[in-house]
N, C-alpha and C positions, 0 to 999 in steps of 0.2 A: 591669503597664503594657505596652502594645504597643510594638513596636520603633520605629515612626514617631514616637511621642510622645517616646521617650527620645532619639532622634537629634535631634529638633527642640529639645528642652531643652538638649542638649549643644551644639548649634550656637549657640543664644542665649547660653549661658553663655560660650562661647569668644569670641563677638563682644563681650560686655560686658567680659570680661577684657582683650581687646586694646584696647578703647576707653579703659579706665581706665589700663592700664599703658603704652600707647604711643599717646597721642592724636594726636601729629603725624603718625606713620606711617599711622594710621587715616584721618586727614583726607586725606592724600595719596592713599591707595587709593580713597577715595570720590570725590575729584576726578577721578582717572584713569578710574574706571568711568563717571562722569557724562559726562566728555569723550568717551569711546567711544560712549556712547548718543547724544550730541549729533551726533557725526560720522555715525553711522549714520542718524539722522533727517534730517540735511541731505542725505545721499546719496539717500535715498528721495524727498525733496522735489525734488531736482534731476532725478531720473529721471522723476517724474510730470510735472514742468513740461516736460521735453523731449518727452514724448508729445503735448503739446498745442501745441507751437510750430510 
């Protein structure tokens, strides 16, 4: 097996382990990540709108 495949499988296994053993904390982490992406997207939208005002 190549290293990339092993690392990918290990990461997936870790994510599954965390989802199963700590579902509340995992949900909070996903919410925080999505919130960050949302704020970033809103900032980009604000920037583009300001270019055309």
